[in-house]
C-alpha positions as CSV (number, residue, x, y, z in Angstrom):
1,M,18.0,-32.5,20.9
2,Y,16.8,-30.6,17.8
3,I,19.4,-28.1,16.2
4,S,17.8,-25.6,13.8
5,K,19.5,-24.5,10.9
6,P,19.7,-20.8,10.2
7,V,17.1,-19.8,7.6
8,P,18.6,-18.1,4.7
9,N,18.3,-14.3,4.4
10,Y,16.4,-14.2,0.9
11,V,15.9,-10.5,1.1
12,P,19.4,-9.6,-0.4
13,S,18.9,-11.8,-3.4
14,L,15.9,-9.7,-4.1
15,G,17.5,-6.5,-3.9
16,G,16.6,-5.6,-0.4
17,I,13.3,-4.2,1.1
18,K,13.3,-1.3,-1.0
19,N,13.3,-3.2,-4.0
20,I,10.5,-5.3,-2.5
21,E,8.4,-2.2,-1.7
22,G,9.1,-0.8,-5.4
23,Q,7.5,-3.6,-6.5
24,M,4.6,-4.2,-4.4
25,L,3.4,-0.6,-3.7
26,P,2.5,0.1,-7.3
27,K,0.6,-3.1,-7.7
28,I,-1.2,-2.3,-4.2
29,K,-2.0,1.3,-5.3
30,Q,-3.5,0.0,-8.6
31,T,-5.5,-2.5,-6.9
32,L,-6.8,0.0,-4.5
33,M,-7.5,2.6,-7.0
34,E,-9.6,0.1,-9.0
35,K,-11.5,-1.2,-6.1
36,L,-12.5,2.2,-4.9
37,S,-13.8,3.6,-8.2
38,S,-16.1,0.6,-8.1
39,K,-16.9,0.7,-4.3
40,I,-17.5,4.2,-3.9
41,P,-20.5,4.3,-6.3
42,E,-22.1,1.2,-5.1
43,K,-22.0,2.5,-1.6
44,M,-23.3,5.8,-2.4
45,E,-26.1,4.5,-4.3
46,E,-26.8,2.0,-1.4
47,E,-26.3,4.5,1.5
48,G,-27.7,7.6,0.2
49,G,-29.6,6.6,-3.2
50,L,-27.1,8.9,-5.3
51,K,-25.8,7.4,-8.4
52,V,-22.1,8.8,-9.0
53,K,-19.6,7.9,-11.4
54,C,-16.0,7.4,-9.8
55,T,-13.0,7.5,-11.9
56,S,-9.4,6.8,-10.4
57,V,-6.6,8.9,-11.7
58,E,-2.8,9.1,-11.0
59,P,-2.1,12.1,-9.0
60,G,0.1,13.6,-11.7
61,D,-2.9,13.2,-14.2
62,Q,-5.5,14.8,-11.9
63,G,-5.3,18.4,-13.1
64,D,-5.5,17.3,-16.9
65,F,-8.3,14.9,-16.1
66,F,-10.3,17.7,-14.1
67,F,-10.0,20.6,-16.5
68,G,-10.7,18.0,-19.5
69,L,-14.1,17.0,-17.8
70,I,-15.0,20.5,-17.1
71,K,-14.3,21.5,-20.8
72,E,-16.4,18.4,-21.9
73,L,-19.2,19.2,-19.5
74,K,-19.3,23.0,-20.9
75,M,-20.1,21.4,-24.2
76,I,-23.2,19.7,-22.9
77,K,-26.1,22.0,-23.0
78,L,-28.1,21.3,-19.8
C-alpha cells in the first residue's frame, strides 16, 4: 500500500500567484514584442513582397514615438 505525502504549497512562499504573474507577464510581453517586431516584416516580405520596418514600443511611449517619427519624416525631402 502506497501512502502519498502532501505536496508542499510553494506558492505562498513566492508571494502568491499575483506576484508570479507580476514577474512573468513583463518578461512574456517583452519577448512577444521582440518576436513580433522581427516576424511581421519577415511575413510581409514573404507573403506580399512588401518590405517594412516594425518597431515595438511600450503603449505609454507610442504617442511620442509616432509624433517623433512624423517629425523625422517631414525633414526628409521625398
